[in-house]
C-alpha positions as CSV (number, residue, x, y, z in Angstrom):
1,M,0.0,0.0,0.0
2,M,1.3,3.5,-0.9
3,K,1.9,5.9,1.9
4,K,-0.4,9.0,2.0
5,P,2.4,11.7,1.4
6,A,3.7,9.7,-1.6
7,F,0.2,9.3,-2.9
8,L,-0.5,13.0,-2.6
9,V,2.7,13.9,-4.4
10,S,1.9,11.4,-7.1
11,M,-1.6,12.8,-7.5
12,C,-0.4,16.4,-7.6
13,L,2.3,15.5,-10.2
14,S,-0.2,13.7,-12.4
15,M,-2.5,16.7,-12.2
16,G,0.4,19.0,-13.1
17,L,0.2,21.0,-9.8
18,L,3.8,20.5,-8.6
19,Y,5.9,21.2,-11.6
20,G,6.1,24.3,-13.6
21,A,6.5,27.9,-12.6
22,L,8.0,28.4,-9.1
23,P,8.7,31.9,-8.0
24,I,12.3,32.7,-7.7
25,S,11.8,35.7,-5.5
26,A,9.0,36.8,-3.1
27,E,9.2,40.3,-4.6
28,P,6.6,40.7,-7.3
29,T,7.6,42.4,-10.5
30,P,5.4,45.4,-11.4
31,A,2.9,44.5,-14.1
32,V,3.2,46.0,-17.5
33,P,-0.1,46.1,-19.4
34,L,-0.2,44.5,-22.9
35,Q,-1.9,47.6,-24.2
36,T,-2.6,51.1,-23.0
37,G,-5.9,51.7,-21.3
38,H,-5.8,48.4,-19.2
39,D,-8.0,49.5,-16.3
40,I,-9.1,46.3,-14.7
41,S,-7.7,44.5,-11.7
42,P,-8.0,40.9,-12.8
43,M,-9.3,38.5,-10.2
44,V,-7.4,35.6,-11.8
45,D,-3.8,36.7,-12.2
46,T,-0.7,34.5,-11.8
47,G,1.4,37.6,-11.3
48,W,4.8,37.8,-12.9
49,V,6.5,34.4,-12.3
50,K,10.1,33.6,-13.5
51,T,10.9,30.1,-14.3
52,W,14.2,28.6,-15.5
53,G,13.3,29.7,-19.1
54,A,11.1,32.8,-19.1
55,E,9.3,35.4,-17.1
56,A,5.6,35.7,-17.8
57,R,2.1,36.1,-16.4
58,L,-1.4,35.0,-17.3
59,Y,-4.7,36.6,-16.3
60,T,-8.4,36.9,-17.2
61,D,-10.5,39.9,-18.1
62,R,-12.8,40.0,-15.1
63,E,-12.6,41.4,-11.6
64,K,-15.2,38.9,-10.3
65,D,-16.9,35.7,-11.4
66,Y,-18.3,35.5,-15.0
67,S,-22.1,36.2,-15.1
68,P,-24.7,35.0,-17.6
69,A,-24.3,38.3,-19.4
70,D,-20.7,37.4,-20.3
71,S,-20.2,35.7,-23.6
72,Y,-16.5,34.9,-23.5
73,V,-13.5,34.5,-21.2
74,E,-10.6,36.7,-22.4
75,V,-7.2,35.5,-21.3
76,T,-4.1,37.7,-21.6
77,A,-0.6,36.3,-21.6
78,E,2.5,38.6,-21.3
79,K,6.1,37.8,-21.2
80,K,9.5,39.3,-20.7
81,G,12.8,38.1,-22.2
82,W,13.2,35.8,-25.2
83,D,12.4,37.0,-28.6
84,T,9.4,35.0,-29.8
85,V,8.0,31.9,-28.1
86,Y,5.4,29.3,-28.9
87,Y,2.5,29.2,-26.4
88,E,-0.2,26.7,-25.6
89,I,-3.1,28.0,-23.5
90,N,-5.7,25.6,-22.1
91,L,-9.0,26.4,-20.4
92,Y,-9.8,23.6,-18.0
93,R,-13.1,22.8,-16.2
94,E,-12.5,21.5,-12.7
95,G,-14.1,18.2,-12.0
96,Y,-14.4,16.1,-8.8
97,F,-11.2,14.1,-9.5
98,N,-10.0,15.6,-12.8
99,L,-9.5,18.5,-15.1
100,R,-11.2,18.5,-18.5
101,S,-9.9,20.8,-21.3
102,V,-12.8,22.8,-22.8
103,G,-10.7,25.2,-24.9
104,Y,-7.2,25.2,-26.4
105,K,-5.3,28.0,-28.2
106,T,-1.8,28.0,-29.6
107,G,0.5,30.5,-31.4
108,Y,3.6,32.6,-31.2
109,M,4.1,35.7,-29.2
110,S,6.9,38.2,-28.7
111,V,5.4,40.4,-26.0
112,G,1.9,39.2,-25.3
113,T,-1.3,37.8,-26.7
114,K,-5.0,37.8,-26.0
115,E,-7.2,34.8,-26.6
116,R,-11.0,34.4,-26.2
117,F,-12.9,31.3,-25.2
118,Y,-16.6,31.6,-26.1
119,I,-18.7,30.3,-23.2
120,D,-21.4,28.9,-25.4
121,D,-18.8,26.5,-26.8
122,F,-18.3,24.7,-23.6
123,L,-21.1,25.5,-21.1
124,S,-24.8,25.2,-21.6
125,K,-27.2,28.0,-20.6
126,G,-28.3,27.9,-17.0
127,S,-25.3,25.9,-15.9
128,S,-22.1,26.9,-14.0
129,G,-18.7,25.5,-13.2
130,E,-15.2,26.1,-11.8
131,F,-12.5,26.8,-14.4
132,R,-8.8,27.6,-14.6
133,V,-6.3,28.6,-17.3
134,E,-2.9,27.1,-17.9
135,M,-0.2,28.3,-20.3
136,R,3.0,26.5,-21.4
137,L,5.8,28.2,-23.3
138,Y,8.3,26.7,-25.6
139,T,11.1,28.2,-27.7
140,E,9.5,26.7,-30.9
141,R,6.5,24.7,-31.9
142,K,8.4,22.0,-33.7
143,D,10.8,21.5,-30.8
144,R,8.6,21.2,-27.8
145,D,11.5,19.8,-25.7
146,Q,12.7,23.4,-25.4
147,Y,10.2,23.9,-22.6
148,L,10.4,27.3,-20.9
149,G,7.7,26.9,-18.1
150,E,4.1,26.7,-17.1
151,W,1.7,29.2,-15.6
152,V,-1.6,28.3,-14.0
153,T,-4.3,30.6,-12.6
154,K,-6.4,29.9,-9.6
155,T,-9.9,28.7,-10.2
156,F,-12.8,31.0,-11.1
157,K,-16.5,30.5,-11.6
158,I,-18.5,30.9,-14.7
159,N,-22.3,31.2,-14.5
160,H,-24.0,30.8,-17.8
């Protein structure tokens, strides 16, 4: 029988919770907006996190939970350093024992990018759920072993 601490570490690793972006310093780097006029304080923001390969942050477009009036989740990714990187951004729905991807975007960015996930595509009217966003960065698409790091937001609620 597996001991409880080893089981918890195993479960966390299989869910991707223990690897990835670990802060190098407790001092947060001041945020630099992707565009001028950025006037929200996002509720779901990883803050600037430096990994062994890149410094980046990931955040959503709302200060509170998404309401039935919202039609999409807008995710902004920003980075410092490195010229152009390949990104993968996943929107996950939290389940009892698992995460289920409900949206996936990829591309290249040099400073930052915005992606939209339309709520009608993954959530029926009158329902709600807990979600989180994850971003992985690589030096190039074709060479995904050049992994730069992973950023994961805290969970947020969508009411549709």
